[in-house]
Steps between C-alpha positions, in 0.01 A plus 500: 500500500148498366244752618134553433396860448134548594321796346209609717155559356307824482151615399586494128654152506205366697252652253700370203526861384797503263374715212641822645841347575653426159800724573567320830484162324752623243734622776468169683572314177824696460595427862425129452721502192786644709448227759505226237809638325680517836410137578300605807142412406407131514122552485245773538127537455209723584202346674130529418284690752402314816139504376611220268673311780421264781642471850522160667511501881629205698355500849382164621398189313381643170643793303258783425494696175429872485431672169667833425509792499697541817509814715795738535648525150826632645548169686462291184767403250449639149810347344839347566850447371750230586851636480846343529724746685824486697349664810195667644679832450527431127126422488424830674720691256322344202158569652588866555531524120146369442259753351254498791350834599315385814423193710716244673704209372631221721819298441533158663779245473390162364605207715758263356548136603808592705279715727341183637807281548521370855140606567304243300598147389746489211276263301231771487756754376623248241145424381434873460821532298388218270166674442677827416726315255186373323376857459 
């Protein structure tokens, strides 16, 4: 099963304040190395502060664009991993080993094509599979 691990933002991540966190980056690098060696980590990145982002809202005929920054840093995503694990329990066990000292991290299962069988037309599932094969 694939999961996305969403690391929540905080005041420092929203201010782009990384200078005082070299030790934490080193610890996270070691943890990422463990994940890669174990075949767990498929992808992972940190995200720029929301002040550099945009939010597009779809409500009605025309989408509207809102420039960052966005309120409530703790509700924003500061980074993510995509992991390949055998179960949600395995993902939790790996995450418990992460070098976080505070904050919250969310784990969500990524949908697979089989999740939609019998719910949407098979030709849509097949077309999605062809797109993924091109990736």
